[in-house]
N, C-alpha and C positions, 0 to 999 in steps of 0.2 A: 453743243463744243467738243468737239474730239477730245480723245483720250490726253495724247500727248500735250495740248493746247491746254488741259484741264489741268496736269501736272506741274505745265509751266510756271500756270497765274498759281496754284497752289505754293511752286517753291519761292516763287515773288513774293505771298502775303508771307509767308514766315521770314522770307529776310528782311522784307520790310518792318516784321515785326521784331525781329531780331535786333536790327539797327537802332530802331525806337526804344526799345528795354535799355542796350547799352549805353544809348545817348543820356539818359535817363535827366536830368536837371539841366542837360545842355540844349534839349528844346527849347527855344525862345517864343515866345508871344505877348501879345501885348504890344508891338512895335509900332503900327502906324502911326503914333503920333509924333513920330519922330524923324519921319520922313522929309516931313517938311523943314527940315533942318539940312539936307541936302539939295540943293534947288539947280547945283550945276554938277552935281554927281547923276551918271546916267540913266536915264528913268527906269531898265529895267533892273537897275542895283541898289536903289533908293531904298528899298526893303533890307536888304542884305545891311546895307552902313547902319538901317534904324534898328536892327536888333541886335546887331554890334553894341550900339550906345544902350541897350534894355539890359544885352547883357552885364556890359559894365558894372551899369548901377545896381544891378541883382547881386553881384559877385563882389561889390566893393574893390575890386581890380583897379590900380590906378590906370594904366593900360590896355587895351585888351587889341588884338590883331585878327585880321580878315585875312586868310589862308586865300587868295586865288591867283590864277594866271590871268585876267583882264583889269590888272593894275591901272591901265589907260583910261578905265571906265569910273573908277571913284577921282574924286578931287579931292588931293592930298588934305589942301589947306580947309575944306569942310571938316576932315575927319580929324585935322591935331583939333582942331577946336573944340571938337570932344572927346580929345585923349583915346581916339583908335587910328590904327597903322594899316598899312594893306603890306603883305610881303608873299612873292612865290611862294608855292609848294617846297618847293627844292632851296630856299634862301631858309623855309620855318624848320623845315626837316632835318637839316644841317646843324641849324643853329641850337636844336635841340639837342643833336646828338652830343656835337661839342661842349654843351652844360650837362647833360646827364644822362647818358650812354645807356646806364644801368635803367633807369628807369621806362626810357623809351622801346629797349627791348622787352620788357616785361609788362607795359602798355602793348604792346603788339601780340606781346602771345595770350593776355587775356582776349583780345580782340579776338582773336583766330578761333579760342577755345568757346566762345559764344559765338560762335557758327552755326547754323543747322547744318544738320546732314548732308549731302549731295544728292539731289533728285536722283532717283534710279532710273 
């Protein structure tokens, strides 16, 4: 492996580790059992819907939101039955900013502070 490729791989690994660390309990496992609840949702996206169900149950939230540009790939009736909704990233961020601008800015500042330094 040449020097540039190795540095690039190290940077990707560091970035992935930083993201995993920052995500903390947002990383979802043990969701496969819920995929069967979404026969009309695109097969390539059922795991996302299933993870949303797992997240809702684990968090105790009444409703959870899947943030995606692929709204058409999710069956809204199936999601509604398990108290999951979809929203575009633009709509989600606009809603968050309208509801609590200071919290959103603080969250972005924390995320920025957790990024690894740029590769030399």
